[in-house]
C-alpha positions as CSV (number, residue, x, y, z in Angstrom):
1,M,97.4,99.5,115.1
2,K,97.2,102.6,117.7
3,K,94.4,101.9,120.5
4,T,92.6,104.7,122.3
5,N,90.9,103.8,125.8
6,T,87.8,105.9,126.1
7,D,85.9,104.1,128.4
8,Q,84.8,105.8,131.8
9,K,86.5,104.6,134.9
10,S,84.6,104.1,137.9
11,D,85.8,107.3,139.6
12,G,84.0,109.3,136.7
13,H,87.7,110.3,135.0
14,S,88.2,109.3,131.3
15,A,91.2,107.0,130.6
16,T,94.2,108.8,128.8
17,P,93.7,108.8,125.2
18,F,97.9,108.0,125.2
19,A,97.5,104.2,125.6
20,Q,100.8,103.9,123.5
21,T,103.3,106.0,123.4
22,Y,105.5,105.8,119.7
23,F,108.6,107.4,119.3
24,H,110.7,108.4,115.9
25,G,114.8,108.8,115.9
26,T,116.2,111.1,113.3
27,K,118.6,113.8,112.8
28,S,116.4,116.1,111.5
29,D,115.5,119.4,113.4
30,L,111.3,119.4,113.5
31,K,109.1,121.1,115.6
32,V,105.9,120.0,117.9
33,G,102.5,120.1,115.6
34,E,104.7,119.1,112.2
35,F,104.0,115.7,110.6
36,I,107.1,113.4,109.3
37,E,105.5,112.2,106.2
38,V,106.5,109.7,103.3
39,G,107.7,111.2,99.9
40,F,110.9,112.5,101.3
41,N,114.5,111.0,100.7
42,S,115.1,108.3,103.6
43,N,117.4,109.1,106.8
44,Y,119.1,105.6,105.7
45,G,121.0,103.3,103.5
46,Q,120.5,104.9,99.8
47,R,118.7,107.7,100.6
48,K,115.9,106.6,98.3
49,N,112.1,108.6,98.5
50,A,110.6,107.0,101.3
51,K,107.8,105.2,101.1
52,Y,106.8,104.2,104.8
53,V,107.8,106.3,107.7
54,F,109.0,104.3,110.7
55,L,108.4,104.5,114.5
56,S,108.9,102.2,117.5
57,A,106.9,101.7,120.6
58,T,110.6,101.6,122.4
59,L,113.1,104.4,123.0
60,D,115.9,102.1,122.6
61,V,115.2,101.7,119.1
62,A,114.1,105.0,118.3
63,I,117.9,105.9,119.7
64,W,119.1,103.1,117.7
65,G,117.3,104.9,114.5
66,A,118.6,108.3,115.3
67,E,122.0,107.2,115.8
68,L,121.7,105.2,112.3
69,A,120.1,108.5,110.6
70,F,122.1,110.4,107.7
71,G,123.5,113.9,108.4
72,E,125.6,115.5,110.9
73,E,123.2,117.3,113.0
74,R,122.6,115.9,116.5
75,E,120.1,113.1,117.1
76,R,116.3,113.6,118.2
77,I,113.8,111.5,119.3
78,Y,110.1,112.8,118.7
79,L,106.9,111.3,120.2
80,V,104.8,111.0,117.6
81,E,101.2,110.0,117.0
82,P,99.9,107.8,113.9
83,T,97.1,109.4,111.9
84,G,96.3,106.2,109.9
85,P,96.9,102.5,110.2
86,I,100.7,101.3,111.0
87,E,102.0,97.6,110.4
88,D,104.6,96.1,111.8
89,D,108.1,96.6,109.9
90,P,108.9,93.4,108.1
91,D,112.6,94.3,107.6
92,L,113.0,93.6,111.2
93,T,110.0,91.7,112.3
94,D,110.1,89.1,109.5
95,K,113.8,89.1,108.6
96,K,115.6,89.6,111.8
97,F,113.1,89.5,114.8
98,P,110.3,87.3,114.5
99,G,107.4,88.2,116.8
100,N,108.4,91.9,116.5
101,P,110.0,92.5,120.0
102,T,111.6,95.6,118.7
103,K,108.2,96.7,118.4
104,S,109.1,98.5,115.4
105,F,106.1,99.5,113.0
106,R,105.6,101.3,109.7
107,S,102.9,103.4,107.6
108,T,102.3,105.6,104.6
109,N,100.2,107.7,106.9
110,P,101.8,110.6,108.6
111,F,103.3,111.0,112.1
112,K,102.4,114.0,114.2
113,I,105.1,115.2,116.4
114,V,103.5,115.9,119.8
115,G,106.7,116.3,121.6
116,E,110.7,115.9,121.9
117,V,112.6,113.5,124.1
118,I,115.2,116.0,125.7
119,N,118.1,114.8,127.9
């Protein structure tokens, strides 16, 4: 679940609302302010209609996702903000990496694009 800290610091300034940064790797050309949503063809595997959208709290996993994504376009890493609850990605957490060391998550709610990692 996304956590935000709205407590006041002792110096009177509010803590940042971005207590956790999330990334989404893809080859889709998207813009800041757009949403990544369920209901489109998946970027992976058999490209079935996606029931979930995925994100990671690590840049490495987002890079891996972009590398594996379908398409010939360039790989992109977006900074995203969940608009609802997120849960551990069971395909990685339970099957391959107990404890979720990849910090991979999924949701049925959209992710708002708030930035792009540019190299």
